[in-house]
PDB file with one MODEL, atoms N, CA, C and O in Angstrom:
MODEL        1
ATOM      1  N   MET A   1      -1.408  -4.202 -13.420  1.00  0.00           N
ATOM      2  CA  MET A   1      -0.963  -3.082 -12.620  1.00  0.00           C
ATOM      3  C   MET A   1       0.533  -2.880 -12.852  1.00  0.00           C
ATOM      4  O   MET A   1       1.281  -3.850 -12.973  1.00  0.00           O
ATOM      5  N   THR A   2       0.965  -1.628 -12.915  1.00  0.00           N
ATOM      6  CA  THR A   2       2.364  -1.320 -13.132  1.00  0.00           C
ATOM      7  C   THR A   2       3.175  -1.734 -11.919  1.00  0.00           C
ATOM      8  O   THR A   2       2.775  -1.483 -10.783  1.00  0.00           O
ATOM      9  N   LYS A   3       4.312  -2.366 -12.157  1.00  0.00           N
ATOM     10  CA  LYS A   3       5.167  -2.814 -11.061  1.00  0.00           C
ATOM     11  C   LYS A   3       5.821  -1.599 -10.405  1.00  0.00           C
ATOM     12  O   LYS A   3       6.270  -0.683 -11.094  1.00  0.00           O
ATOM     13  N   MET A   4       5.870  -1.595  -9.094  1.00  0.00           N
ATOM     14  CA  MET A   4       6.468  -0.482  -8.371  1.00  0.00           C
ATOM     15  C   MET A   4       7.982  -0.553  -8.468  1.00  0.00           C
ATOM     16  O   MET A   4       8.561  -1.637  -8.529  1.00  0.00           O
ATOM     17  N   PRO A   5       8.625   0.631  -8.483  1.00  0.00           N
ATOM     18  CA  PRO A   5      10.083   0.618  -8.474  1.00  0.00           C
ATOM     19  C   PRO A   5      10.596  -0.004  -7.183  1.00  0.00           C
ATOM     20  O   PRO A   5       9.976   0.140  -6.130  1.00  0.00           O
ATOM     21  N   GLN A   6      11.722  -0.690  -7.266  1.00  0.00           N
ATOM     22  CA  GLN A   6      12.274  -1.387  -6.102  1.00  0.00           C
ATOM     23  C   GLN A   6      12.736  -0.434  -5.002  1.00  0.00           C
ATOM     24  O   GLN A   6      12.824  -0.833  -3.840  1.00  0.00           O
ATOM     25  N   ASP A   7      13.031   0.817  -5.349  1.00  0.00           N
ATOM     26  CA  ASP A   7      13.580   1.740  -4.359  1.00  0.00           C
ATOM     27  C   ASP A   7      12.514   2.587  -3.661  1.00  0.00           C
ATOM     28  O   ASP A   7      12.845   3.575  -3.006  1.00  0.00           O
ATOM     29  N   TRP A   8      11.247   2.214  -3.792  1.00  0.00           N
ATOM     30  CA  TRP A   8      10.184   3.024  -3.205  1.00  0.00           C
ATOM     31  C   TRP A   8      10.337   3.161  -1.692  1.00  0.00           C
ATOM     32  O   TRP A   8       9.935   4.176  -1.123  1.00  0.00           O
ATOM     33  N   MET A   9      10.908   2.161  -1.038  1.00  0.00           N
ATOM     34  CA  MET A   9      11.060   2.206   0.418  1.00  0.00           C
ATOM     35  C   MET A   9      12.110   3.217   0.865  1.00  0.00           C
ATOM     36  O   MET A   9      12.156   3.592   2.037  1.00  0.00           O
ATOM     37  N   ASN A  10      12.954   3.658  -0.067  1.00  0.00           N
ATOM     38  CA  ASN A  10      13.996   4.625   0.275  1.00  0.00           C
ATOM     39  C   ASN A  10      13.530   6.065   0.113  1.00  0.00           C
ATOM     40  O   ASN A  10      14.321   6.991   0.294  1.00  0.00           O
ATOM     41  N   ASP A  11      12.271   6.266  -0.221  1.00  0.00           N
ATOM     42  CA  ASP A  11      11.745   7.614  -0.393  1.00  0.00           C
ATOM     43  C   ASP A  11      11.867   8.366   0.930  1.00  0.00           C
ATOM     44  O   ASP A  11      11.484   7.840   1.975  1.00  0.00           O
ATOM     45  N   PRO A  12      12.401   9.597   0.897  1.00  0.00           N
ATOM     46  CA  PRO A  12      12.590  10.368   2.135  1.00  0.00           C
ATOM     47  C   PRO A  12      11.299  10.598   2.919  1.00  0.00           C
ATOM     48  O   PRO A  12      11.344  10.799   4.133  1.00  0.00           O
ATOM     49  N   LYS A  13      10.165  10.573   2.252  1.00  0.00           N
ATOM     50  CA  LYS A  13       8.895  10.785   2.947  1.00  0.00           C
ATOM     51  C   LYS A  13       8.616   9.673   3.954  1.00  0.00           C
ATOM     52  O   LYS A  13       7.838   9.860   4.889  1.00  0.00           O
ATOM     53  N   LEU A  14       9.246   8.527   3.765  1.00  0.00           N
ATOM     54  CA  LEU A  14       9.008   7.384   4.652  1.00  0.00           C
ATOM     55  C   LEU A  14      10.063   7.253   5.746  1.00  0.00           C
ATOM     56  O   LEU A  14      10.071   6.265   6.479  1.00  0.00           O
ATOM     57  N   ASN A  15      10.954   8.242   5.863  1.00  0.00           N
ATOM     58  CA  ASN A  15      12.059   8.156   6.825  1.00  0.00           C
ATOM     59  C   ASN A  15      11.608   7.904   8.258  1.00  0.00           C
ATOM     60  O   ASN A  15      12.278   7.172   8.986  1.00  0.00           O
ATOM     61  N   GLY A  16      10.499   8.485   8.679  1.00  0.00           N
ATOM     62  CA  GLY A  16      10.058   8.335  10.060  1.00  0.00           C
ATOM     63  C   GLY A  16       9.255   7.076  10.325  1.00  0.00           C
ATOM     64  O   GLY A  16       8.861   6.819  11.462  1.00  0.00           O
ATOM     65  N   LEU A  17       9.009   6.288   9.290  1.00  0.00           N
ATOM     66  CA  LEU A  17       8.179   5.095   9.445  1.00  0.00           C
ATOM     67  C   LEU A  17       8.983   3.967  10.078  1.00  0.00           C
ATOM     68  O   LEU A  17      10.124   3.710   9.694  1.00  0.00           O
ATOM     69  N   ASP A  18       8.385   3.310  11.035  1.00  0.00           N
ATOM     70  CA  ASP A  18       9.016   2.196  11.736  1.00  0.00           C
ATOM     71  C   ASP A  18       9.488   1.128  10.747  1.00  0.00           C
ATOM     72  O   ASP A  18       8.792   0.817   9.780  1.00  0.00           O
ATOM     73  N   LYS A  19      10.662   0.576  10.994  1.00  0.00           N
ATOM     74  CA  LYS A  19      11.262  -0.421  10.086  1.00  0.00           C
ATOM     75  C   LYS A  19      10.407  -1.681   9.964  1.00  0.00           C
ATOM     76  O   LYS A  19      10.364  -2.294   8.898  1.00  0.00           O
ATOM     77  N   SER A  20       9.729  -2.073  11.040  1.00  0.00           N
ATOM     78  CA  SER A  20       8.873  -3.262  10.949  1.00  0.00           C
ATOM     79  C   SER A  20       7.682  -3.000  10.034  1.00  0.00           C
ATOM     80  O   SER A  20       7.222  -3.904   9.336  1.00  0.00           O
ATOM     81  N   LYS A  21       7.184  -1.770  10.034  1.00  0.00           N
ATOM     82  CA  LYS A  21       6.092  -1.414   9.128  1.00  0.00           C
ATOM     83  C   LYS A  21       6.583  -1.410   7.684  1.00  0.00           C
ATOM     84  O   LYS A  21       5.882  -1.867   6.781  1.00  0.00           O
ATOM     85  N   LEU A  22       7.794  -0.890   7.472  1.00  0.00           N
ATOM     86  CA  LEU A  22       8.363  -0.903   6.118  1.00  0.00           C
ATOM     87  C   LEU A  22       8.555  -2.328   5.617  1.00  0.00           C
ATOM     88  O   LEU A  22       8.298  -2.624   4.450  1.00  0.00           O
ATOM     89  N   ALA A  23       9.006  -3.204   6.499  1.00  0.00           N
ATOM     90  CA  ALA A  23       9.201  -4.603   6.103  1.00  0.00           C
ATOM     91  C   ALA A  23       7.867  -5.247   5.731  1.00  0.00           C
ATOM     92  O   ALA A  23       7.788  -5.992   4.754  1.00  0.00           O
ATOM     93  N   LEU A  24       6.826  -4.963   6.502  1.00  0.00           N
ATOM     94  CA  LEU A  24       5.495  -5.480   6.188  1.00  0.00           C
ATOM     95  C   LEU A  24       5.027  -4.954   4.835  1.00  0.00           C
ATOM     96  O   LEU A  24       4.470  -5.702   4.031  1.00  0.00           O
ATOM     97  N   LEU A  25       5.254  -3.670   4.587  1.00  0.00           N
ATOM     98  CA  LEU A  25       4.859  -3.079   3.305  1.00  0.00           C
ATOM     99  C   LEU A  25       5.614  -3.701   2.137  1.00  0.00           C
ATOM    100  O   LEU A  25       5.034  -3.945   1.079  1.00  0.00           O
ATOM    101  N   GLN A  26       6.902  -3.957   2.326  1.00  0.00           N
ATOM    102  CA  GLN A  26       7.682  -4.578   1.250  1.00  0.00           C
ATOM    103  C   GLN A  26       7.156  -5.974   0.950  1.00  0.00           C
ATOM    104  O   GLN A  26       7.053  -6.370  -0.211  1.00  0.00           O
ATOM    105  N   ASN A  27       6.827  -6.709   1.991  1.00  0.00           N
ATOM    106  CA  ASN A  27       6.265  -8.044   1.810  1.00  0.00           C
ATOM    107  C   ASN A  27       4.946  -7.969   1.037  1.00  0.00           C
ATOM    108  O   ASN A  27       4.708  -8.763   0.126  1.00  0.00           O
ATOM    109  N   LEU A  28       4.099  -7.020   1.401  1.00  0.00           N
ATOM    110  CA  LEU A  28       2.829  -6.841   0.692  1.00  0.00           C
ATOM    111  C   LEU A  28       3.054  -6.438  -0.759  1.00  0.00           C
ATOM    112  O   LEU A  28       2.366  -6.920  -1.659  1.00  0.00           O
ATOM    113  N   ALA A  29       4.019  -5.554  -0.980  1.00  0.00           N
ATOM    114  CA  ALA A  29       4.312  -5.121  -2.349  1.00  0.00           C
ATOM    115  C   ALA A  29       4.795  -6.292  -3.190  1.00  0.00           C
ATOM    116  O   ALA A  29       4.420  -6.425  -4.355  1.00  0.00           O
ATOM    117  N   ASP A  30       5.623  -7.138  -2.599  1.00  0.00           N
ATOM    118  CA  ASP A  30       6.124  -8.313  -3.323  1.00  0.00           C
ATOM    119  C   ASP A  30       4.986  -9.265  -3.679  1.00  0.00           C
ATOM    120  O   ASP A  30       4.924  -9.781  -4.795  1.00  0.00           O
ATOM    121  N   GLN A  31       4.095  -9.491  -2.732  1.00  0.00           N
ATOM    122  CA  GLN A  31       2.987 -10.425  -2.952  1.00  0.00           C
ATOM    123  C   GLN A  31       1.902  -9.836  -3.842  1.00  0.00           C
ATOM    124  O   GLN A  31       1.320 -10.540  -4.667  1.00  0.00           O
ATOM    125  N   GLY A  32       1.630  -8.550  -3.676  1.00  0.00           N
ATOM    126  CA  GLY A  32       0.516  -7.935  -4.386  1.00  0.00           C
ATOM    127  C   GLY A  32       0.859  -7.364  -5.741  1.00  0.00           C
ATOM    128  O   GLY A  32      -0.034  -7.004  -6.507  1.00  0.00           O
ATOM    129  N   GLY A  33       2.140  -7.276  -6.048  1.00  0.00           N
ATOM    130  CA  GLY A  33       2.566  -6.646  -7.293  1.00  0.00           C
ATOM    131  C   GLY A  33       2.067  -7.324  -8.548  1.00  0.00           C
ATOM    132  O   GLY A  33       1.947  -6.678  -9.590  1.00  0.00           O
ATOM    133  N   GLN A  34       1.776  -8.596  -8.476  1.00  0.00           N
ATOM    134  CA  GLN A  34       1.340  -9.347  -9.654  1.00  0.00           C
ATOM    135  C   GLN A  34      -0.179  -9.487  -9.731  1.00  0.00           C
ATOM    136  O   GLN A  34      -0.695 -10.147 -10.633  1.00  0.00           O
ATOM    137  N   LYS A  35      -0.890  -8.879  -8.801  1.00  0.00           N
ATOM    138  CA  LYS A  35      -2.341  -9.047  -8.759  1.00  0.00           C
ATOM    139  C   LYS A  35      -3.040  -8.044  -9.672  1.00  0.00           C
ATOM    140  O   LYS A  35      -2.582  -6.915  -9.848  1.00  0.00           O
ATOM    141  N   SER A  36      -4.147  -8.478 -10.241  1.00  0.00           N
ATOM    142  CA  SER A  36      -4.970  -7.589 -11.062  1.00  0.00           C
ATOM    143  C   SER A  36      -5.772  -6.686 -10.129  1.00  0.00           C
ATOM    144  O   SER A  36      -5.897  -6.984  -8.941  1.00  0.00           O
ATOM    145  N   PRO A  37      -6.318  -5.586 -10.650  1.00  0.00           N
ATOM    146  CA  PRO A  37      -7.119  -4.708  -9.787  1.00  0.00           C
ATOM    147  C   PRO A  37      -8.278  -5.431  -9.095  1.00  0.00           C
ATOM    148  O   PRO A  37      -8.615  -5.094  -7.960  1.00  0.00           O
ATOM    149  N   THR A  38      -8.889  -6.410  -9.753  1.00  0.00           N
ATOM    150  CA  THR A  38      -9.999  -7.130  -9.116  1.00  0.00           C
ATOM    151  C   THR A  38      -9.513  -8.057  -8.006  1.00  0.00           C
ATOM    152  O   THR A  38     -10.259  -8.340  -7.070  1.00  0.00           O
ATOM    153  N   GLU A  39      -8.288  -8.525  -8.097  1.00  0.00           N
ATOM    154  CA  GLU A  39      -7.721  -9.384  -7.050  1.00  0.00           C
ATOM    155  C   GLU A  39      -7.143  -8.570  -5.903  1.00  0.00           C
ATOM    156  O   GLU A  39      -6.966  -9.076  -4.795  1.00  0.00           O
ATOM    157  N   LEU A  40      -6.851  -7.298  -6.180  1.00  0.00           N
ATOM    158  CA  LEU A  40      -6.125  -6.482  -5.216  1.00  0.00           C
ATOM    159  C   LEU A  40      -6.949  -6.141  -3.975  1.00  0.00           C
ATOM    160  O   LEU A  40      -6.417  -6.178  -2.865  1.00  0.00           O
ATOM    161  N   LEU A  41      -8.221  -5.815  -4.132  1.00  0.00           N
ATOM    162  CA  LEU A  41      -9.023  -5.428  -2.976  1.00  0.00           C
ATOM    163  C   LEU A  41      -9.122  -6.550  -1.945  1.00  0.00           C
ATOM    164  O   LEU A  41      -8.853  -6.306  -0.768  1.00  0.00           O
ATOM    165  N   PRO A  42      -9.499  -7.777  -2.339  1.00  0.00           N
ATOM    166  CA  PRO A  42      -9.528  -8.854  -1.330  1.00  0.00           C
ATOM    167  C   PRO A  42      -8.154  -9.108  -0.711  1.00  0.00           C
ATOM    168  O   PRO A  42      -8.052  -9.402   0.480  1.00  0.00           O
ATOM    169  N   PHE A  43      -7.101  -8.995  -1.517  1.00  0.00           N
ATOM    170  CA  PHE A  43      -5.740  -9.183  -1.010  1.00  0.00           C
ATOM    171  C   PHE A  43      -5.417  -8.138   0.058  1.00  0.00           C
ATOM    172  O   PHE A  43      -4.888  -8.469   1.119  1.00  0.00           O
ATOM    173  N   LEU A  44      -5.739  -6.871  -0.231  1.00  0.00           N
ATOM    174  CA  LEU A  44      -5.441  -5.798   0.716  1.00  0.00           C
ATOM    175  C   LEU A  44      -6.271  -5.922   1.990  1.00  0.00           C
ATOM    176  O   LEU A  44      -5.784  -5.630   3.082  1.00  0.00           O
ATOM    177  N   MET A  45      -7.511  -6.351   1.852  1.00  0.00           N
ATOM    178  CA  MET A  45      -8.349  -6.542   3.040  1.00  0.00           C
ATOM    179  C   MET A  45      -7.777  -7.650   3.928  1.00  0.00           C
ATOM    180  O   MET A  45      -7.731  -7.510   5.150  1.00  0.00           O
ATOM    181  N   ALA A  46      -7.348  -8.735   3.318  1.00  0.00           N
ATOM    182  CA  ALA A  46      -6.741  -9.832   4.080  1.00  0.00           C
ATOM    183  C   ALA A  46      -5.439  -9.370   4.729  1.00  0.00           C
ATOM    184  O   ALA A  46      -5.155  -9.720   5.874  1.00  0.00           O
ATOM    185  N   ALA A  47      -4.653  -8.588   3.999  1.00  0.00           N
ATOM    186  CA  ALA A  47      -3.389  -8.082   4.536  1.00  0.00           C
ATOM    187  C   ALA A  47      -3.639  -7.141   5.709  1.00  0.00           C
ATOM    188  O   ALA A  47      -2.909  -7.177   6.699  1.00  0.00           O
ATOM    189  N   ALA A  48      -4.667  -6.299   5.604  1.00  0.00           N
ATOM    190  CA  ALA A  48      -4.998  -5.382   6.697  1.00  0.00           C
ATOM    191  C   ALA A  48      -5.387  -6.165   7.950  1.00  0.00           C
ATOM    192  O   ALA A  48      -4.983  -5.809   9.057  1.00  0.00           O
ATOM    193  N   ASN A  49      -6.168  -7.225   7.778  1.00  0.00           N
ATOM    194  CA  ASN A  49      -6.545  -8.065   8.922  1.00  0.00           C
ATOM    195  C   ASN A  49      -5.336  -8.758   9.522  1.00  0.00           C
ATOM    196  O   ASN A  49      -5.220  -8.874  10.742  1.00  0.00           O
ATOM    197  N   GLN A  50      -4.435  -9.218   8.663  1.00  0.00           N
ATOM    198  CA  GLN A  50      -3.219  -9.879   9.143  1.00  0.00           C
ATOM    199  C   GLN A  50      -2.375  -8.898   9.945  1.00  0.00           C
ATOM    200  O   GLN A  50      -1.882  -9.234  11.022  1.00  0.00           O
ATOM    201  N   GLY A  51      -2.207  -7.690   9.425  1.00  0.00           N
ATOM    202  CA  GLY A  51      -1.447  -6.673  10.145  1.00  0.00           C
ATOM    203  C   GLY A  51      -2.077  -6.333  11.477  1.00  0.00           C
ATOM    204  O   GLY A  51      -1.379  -6.174  12.479  1.00  0.00           O
ATOM    205  N   LYS A  52      -3.391  -6.222  11.491  1.00  0.00           N
ATOM    206  CA  LYS A  52      -4.115  -5.921  12.723  1.00  0.00           C
ATOM    207  C   LYS A  52      -3.907  -7.036  13.746  1.00  0.00           C
ATOM    208  O   LYS A  52      -3.705  -6.769  14.930  1.00  0.00           O
ATOM    209  N   ASN A  53      -3.957  -8.290  13.280  1.00  0.00           N
ATOM    210  CA  ASN A  53      -3.741  -9.432  14.173  1.00  0.00           C
ATOM    211  C   ASN A  53      -2.326  -9.456  14.732  1.00  0.00           C
ATOM    212  O   ASN A  53      -2.100  -9.970  15.827  1.00  0.00           O
ATOM    213  N   GLN A  54      -1.368  -8.902  13.985  1.00  0.00           N
ATOM    214  CA  GLN A  54       0.023  -8.845  14.435  1.00  0.00           C
ATOM    215  C   GLN A  54       0.298  -7.588  15.248  1.00  0.00           C
ATOM    216  O   GLN A  54       1.423  -7.373  15.699  1.00  0.00           O
ATOM    217  N   GLY A  55      -0.721  -6.758  15.438  1.00  0.00           N
ATOM    218  CA  GLY A  55      -0.555  -5.541  16.220  1.00  0.00           C
ATOM    219  C   GLY A  55       0.064  -4.393  15.454  1.00  0.00           C
ATOM    220  O   GLY A  55       0.509  -3.420  16.063  1.00  0.00           O
ATOM    221  N   VAL A  56       0.104  -4.479  14.133  1.00  0.00           N
ATOM    222  CA  VAL A  56       0.668  -3.412  13.311  1.00  0.00           C
ATOM    223  C   VAL A  56      -0.471  -2.521  12.843  1.00  0.00           C
ATOM    224  O   VAL A  56      -1.388  -2.969  12.154  1.00  0.00           O
ATOM    225  N   LYS A  57      -0.399  -1.257  13.229  1.00  0.00           N
ATOM    226  CA  LYS A  57      -1.432  -0.301  12.831  1.00  0.00           C
ATOM    227  C   LYS A  57      -0.755   0.923  12.228  1.00  0.00           C
ATOM    228  O   LYS A  57       0.264   1.400  12.729  1.00  0.00           O
ATOM    229  N   PHE A  58      -1.334   1.416  11.157  1.00  0.00           N
ATOM    230  CA  PHE A  58      -0.841   2.621  10.507  1.00  0.00           C
ATOM    231  C   PHE A  58      -1.808   3.756  10.804  1.00  0.00           C
ATOM    232  O   PHE A  58      -3.021   3.608  10.654  1.00  0.00           O
ATOM    233  N   ASN A  59      -1.254   4.907  11.233  1.00  0.00           N
ATOM    234  CA  ASN A  59      -2.135   6.045  11.462  1.00  0.00           C
ATOM    235  C   ASN A  59      -2.443   6.730  10.125  1.00  0.00           C
ATOM    236  O   ASN A  59      -1.867   6.376   9.096  1.00  0.00           O
ATOM    237  N   THR A  60      -3.339   7.695  10.145  1.00  0.00           N
ATOM    238  CA  THR A  60      -3.790   8.351   8.918  1.00  0.00           C
ATOM    239  C   THR A  60      -2.638   9.014   8.178  1.00  0.00           C
ATOM    240  O   THR A  60      -2.547   8.901   6.955  1.00  0.00           O
ATOM    241  N   ASN A  61      -1.757   9.704   8.895  1.00  0.00           N
ATOM    242  CA  ASN A  61      -0.621  10.369   8.246  1.00  0.00           C
ATOM    243  C   ASN A  61       0.305   9.363   7.575  1.00  0.00           C
ATOM    244  O   ASN A  61       0.779   9.597   6.463  1.00  0.00           O
ATOM    245  N   GLU A  62       0.563   8.251   8.243  1.00  0.00           N
ATOM    246  CA  GLU A  62       1.412   7.210   7.652  1.00  0.00           C
ATOM    247  C   GLU A  62       0.776   6.664   6.379  1.00  0.00           C
ATOM    248  O   GLU A  62       1.459   6.472   5.372  1.00  0.00           O
ATOM    249  N   MET A  63      -0.528   6.416   6.424  1.00  0.00           N
ATOM    250  CA  MET A  63      -1.220   5.892   5.246  1.00  0.00           C
ATOM    251  C   MET A  63      -1.138   6.874   4.086  1.00  0.00           C
ATOM    252  O   MET A  63      -0.894   6.471   2.948  1.00  0.00           O
ATOM    253  N   GLU A  64      -1.338   8.155   4.361  1.00  0.00           N
ATOM    254  CA  GLU A  64      -1.281   9.162   3.299  1.00  0.00           C
ATOM    255  C   GLU A  64       0.111   9.234   2.687  1.00  0.00           C
ATOM    256  O   GLU A  64       0.247   9.345   1.469  1.00  0.00           O
ATOM    257  N   MET A  65       1.153   9.173   3.525  1.00  0.00           N
ATOM    258  CA  MET A  65       2.531   9.182   3.010  1.00  0.00           C
ATOM    259  C   MET A  65       2.790   7.975   2.131  1.00  0.00           C
ATOM    260  O   MET A  65       3.357   8.103   1.046  1.00  0.00           O
ATOM    261  N   ILE A  66       2.382   6.816   2.589  1.00  0.00           N
ATOM    262  CA  ILE A  66       2.605   5.575   1.846  1.00  0.00           C
ATOM    263  C   ILE A  66       1.897   5.634   0.499  1.00  0.00           C
ATOM    264  O   ILE A  66       2.479   5.282  -0.528  1.00  0.00           O
ATOM    265  N   ILE A  67       0.656   6.072   0.501  1.00  0.00           N
ATOM    266  CA  ILE A  67      -0.112   6.158  -0.743  1.00  0.00           C
ATOM    267  C   ILE A  67       0.547   7.127  -1.712  1.00  0.00           C
ATOM    268  O   ILE A  67       0.644   6.845  -2.907  1.00  0.00           O
ATOM    269  N   GLU A  68       0.997   8.266  -1.203  1.00  0.00           N
ATOM    270  CA  GLU A  68       1.665   9.253  -2.060  1.00  0.00           C
ATOM    271  C   GLU A  68       2.919   8.661  -2.702  1.00  0.00           C
ATOM    272  O   GLU A  68       3.166   8.858  -3.892  1.00  0.00           O
ATOM    273  N   VAL A  69       3.697   7.943  -1.920  1.00  0.00           N
ATOM    274  CA  VAL A  69       4.920   7.324  -2.440  1.00  0.00           C
ATOM    275  C   VAL A  69       4.581   6.247  -3.468  1.00  0.00           C
ATOM    276  O   VAL A  69       5.231   6.153  -4.509  1.00  0.00           O
ATOM    277  N   LEU A  70       3.571   5.438  -3.179  1.00  0.00           N
ATOM    278  CA  LEU A  70       3.209   4.357  -4.095  1.00  0.00           C
ATOM    279  C   LEU A  70       2.686   4.875  -5.432  1.00  0.00           C
ATOM    280  O   LEU A  70       2.819   4.204  -6.456  1.00  0.00           O
ATOM    281  N   LYS A  71       2.097   6.055  -5.423  1.00  0.00           N
ATOM    282  CA  LYS A  71       1.553   6.623  -6.663  1.00  0.00           C
ATOM    283  C   LYS A  71       2.644   7.189  -7.573  1.00  0.00           C
ATOM    284  O   LYS A  71       2.427   7.351  -8.774  1.00  0.00           O
ATOM    285  N   GLN A  72       3.797   7.485  -7.015  1.00  0.00           N
ATOM    286  CA  GLN A  72       4.868   8.063  -7.819  1.00  0.00           C
ATOM    287  C   GLN A  72       5.260   7.105  -8.930  1.00  0.00           C
ATOM    288  O   GLN A  72       5.439   5.908  -8.702  1.00  0.00           O
ATOM    289  N   GLY A  73       5.389   7.639 -10.123  1.00  0.00           N
ATOM    290  CA  GLY A  73       5.809   6.822 -11.253  1.00  0.00           C
ATOM    291  C   GLY A  73       4.689   6.023 -11.880  1.00  0.00           C
ATOM    292  O   GLY A  73       4.911   5.334 -12.875  1.00  0.00           O
ATOM    293  N   GLN A  74       3.497   6.096 -11.329  1.00  0.00           N
ATOM    294  CA  GLN A  74       2.355   5.386 -11.896  1.00  0.00           C
ATOM    295  C   GLN A  74       1.704   6.255 -12.972  1.00  0.00           C
ATOM    296  O   GLN A  74       1.780   7.483 -12.922  1.00  0.00           O
ATOM    297  N   SER A  75       1.080   5.620 -13.918  1.00  0.00           N
ATOM    298  CA  SER A  75       0.335   6.359 -14.935  1.00  0.00           C
ATOM    299  C   SER A  75      -0.898   6.967 -14.271  1.00  0.00           C
ATOM    300  O   SER A  75      -1.309   6.514 -13.202  1.00  0.00           O
ATOM    301  N   PRO A  76      -1.491   7.987 -14.890  1.00  0.00           N
ATOM    302  CA  PRO A  76      -2.722   8.546 -14.312  1.00  0.00           C
ATOM    303  C   PRO A  76      -3.818   7.488 -14.147  1.00  0.00           C
ATOM    304  O   PRO A  76      -4.602   7.547 -13.200  1.00  0.00           O
ATOM    305  N   GLN A  77      -3.870   6.533 -15.059  1.00  0.00           N
ATOM    306  CA  GLN A  77      -4.875   5.470 -14.963  1.00  0.00           C
ATOM    307  C   GLN A  77      -4.610   4.573 -13.752  1.00  0.00           C
ATOM    308  O   GLN A  77      -5.534   4.211 -13.024  1.00  0.00           O
ATOM    309  N   GLU A  78      -3.341   4.220 -13.544  1.00  0.00           N
ATOM    310  CA  GLU A  78      -2.988   3.383 -12.393  1.00  0.00           C
ATOM    311  C   GLU A  78      -3.242   4.129 -11.090  1.00  0.00           C
ATOM    312  O   GLU A  78      -3.738   3.545 -10.126  1.00  0.00           O
ATOM    313  N   ALA A  79      -2.905   5.425 -11.054  1.00  0.00           N
ATOM    314  CA  ALA A  79      -3.152   6.222  -9.852  1.00  0.00           C
ATOM    315  C   ALA A  79      -4.652   6.297  -9.570  1.00  0.00           C
ATOM    316  O   ALA A  79      -5.069   6.239  -8.413  1.00  0.00           O
ATOM    317  N   ALA A  80      -5.458   6.425 -10.616  1.00  0.00           N
ATOM    318  CA  ALA A  80      -6.916   6.461 -10.442  1.00  0.00           C
ATOM    319  C   ALA A  80      -7.425   5.128  -9.907  1.00  0.00           C
ATOM    320  O   ALA A  80      -8.319   5.102  -9.061  1.00  0.00           O
ATOM    321  N   LYS A  81      -6.864   4.017 -10.392  1.00  0.00           N
ATOM    322  CA  LYS A  81      -7.251   2.695  -9.878  1.00  0.00           C
ATOM    323  C   LYS A  81      -6.913   2.586  -8.392  1.00  0.00           C
ATOM    324  O   LYS A  81      -7.698   2.068  -7.598  1.00  0.00           O
ATOM    325  N   MET A  82      -5.728   3.083  -8.033  1.00  0.00           N
ATOM    326  CA  MET A  82      -5.322   3.044  -6.629  1.00  0.00           C
ATOM    327  C   MET A  82      -6.294   3.855  -5.777  1.00  0.00           C
ATOM    328  O   MET A  82      -6.688   3.422  -4.694  1.00  0.00           O
ATOM    329  N   ASP A  83      -6.680   5.039  -6.272  1.00  0.00           N
ATOM    330  CA  ASP A  83      -7.629   5.874  -5.536  1.00  0.00           C
ATOM    331  C   ASP A  83      -8.957   5.157  -5.334  1.00  0.00           C
ATOM    332  O   ASP A  83      -9.541   5.219  -4.252  1.00  0.00           O
ATOM    333  N   LYS A  84      -9.434   4.477  -6.373  1.00  0.00           N
ATOM    334  CA  LYS A  84     -10.702   3.744  -6.264  1.00  0.00           C
ATOM    335  C   LYS A  84     -10.606   2.645  -5.210  1.00  0.00           C
ATOM    336  O   LYS A  84     -11.514   2.472  -4.397  1.00  0.00           O
ATOM    337  N   ILE A  85      -9.508   1.910  -5.231  1.00  0.00           N
ATOM    338  CA  ILE A  85      -9.316   0.830  -4.259  1.00  0.00           C
ATOM    339  C   ILE A  85      -9.257   1.394  -2.843  1.00  0.00           C
ATOM    340  O   ILE A  85      -9.853   0.837  -1.922  1.00  0.00           O
ATOM    341  N   ILE A  86      -8.543   2.489  -2.676  1.00  0.00           N
ATOM    342  CA  ILE A  86      -8.418   3.114  -1.358  1.00  0.00           C
ATOM    343  C   ILE A  86      -9.779   3.588  -0.866  1.00  0.00           C
ATOM    344  O   ILE A  86     -10.123   3.396   0.300  1.00  0.00           O
ATOM    345  N   ASN A  87     -10.549   4.205  -1.750  1.00  0.00           N
ATOM    346  CA  ASN A  87     -11.882   4.670  -1.361  1.00  0.00           C
ATOM    347  C   ASN A  87     -12.795   3.509  -0.991  1.00  0.00           C
ATOM    348  O   ASN A  87     -13.581   3.612  -0.049  1.00  0.00           O
ATOM    349  N   LEU A  88     -12.696   2.407  -1.728  1.00  0.00           N
ATOM    350  CA  LEU A  88     -13.489   1.222  -1.387  1.00  0.00           C
ATOM    351  C   LEU A  88     -13.104   0.685  -0.013  1.00  0.00           C
ATOM    352  O   LEU A  88     -13.965   0.304   0.780  1.00  0.00           O
ATOM    353  N   MET A  89     -11.814   0.661   0.256  1.00  0.00           N
ATOM    354  CA  MET A  89     -11.350   0.160   1.554  1.00  0.00           C
ATOM    355  C   MET A  89     -11.850   1.053   2.687  1.00  0.00           C
ATOM    356  O   MET A  89     -12.210   0.558   3.755  1.00  0.00           O
ATOM    357  N   LYS A  90     -11.873   2.375   2.457  1.00  0.00           N
ATOM    358  CA  LYS A  90     -12.365   3.295   3.487  1.00  0.00           C
ATOM    359  C   LYS A  90     -13.848   3.062   3.760  1.00  0.00           C
ATOM    360  O   LYS A  90     -14.293   3.138   4.905  1.00  0.00           O
ATOM    361  N   MET A  91     -14.607   2.779   2.706  1.00  0.00           N
ATOM    362  CA  MET A  91     -16.043   2.545   2.868  1.00  0.00           C
ATOM    363  C   MET A  91     -16.305   1.247   3.621  1.00  0.00           C
ATOM    364  O   MET A  91     -17.265   1.157   4.386  1.00  0.00           O
ATOM    365  N   ILE A  92     -15.464   0.249   3.411  1.00  0.00           N
ATOM    366  CA  ILE A  92     -15.645  -1.056   4.044  1.00  0.00           C
ATOM    367  C   ILE A  92     -15.295  -1.007   5.525  1.00  0.00           C
ATOM    368  O   ILE A  92     -15.917  -1.700   6.330  1.00  0.00           O
ATOM    369  N   ARG A  93     -14.323  -0.209   5.888  1.00  0.00           N
ATOM    370  CA  ARG A  93     -13.885  -0.112   7.287  1.00  0.00           C
ATOM    371  C   ARG A  93     -15.035   0.329   8.095  1.00  0.00           C
ATOM    372  O   ARG A  93     -14.913   0.484   9.310  1.00  0.00           O
TER     373      ARG A  93
ENDMDL
END
């Protein structure tokens, strides 16, 4: 998977996002950046459960903004992989 640019958290689209949520996302990006697509789904599911246990919840608009920002700079193939993972996660929920 292509490594995300380090400045993704400074994207203006994320300005309204709570700082604790941004910190959680940065931690996930650091941990998940080296994972293969097959490792990513279980990692994201575990991370979602961890966030839920900590009381951190993202609403639909926040999730859409985050996904849009994360896709920036990705190849069409990487963006398609991200879409597949996101769709799988939606089906599992």
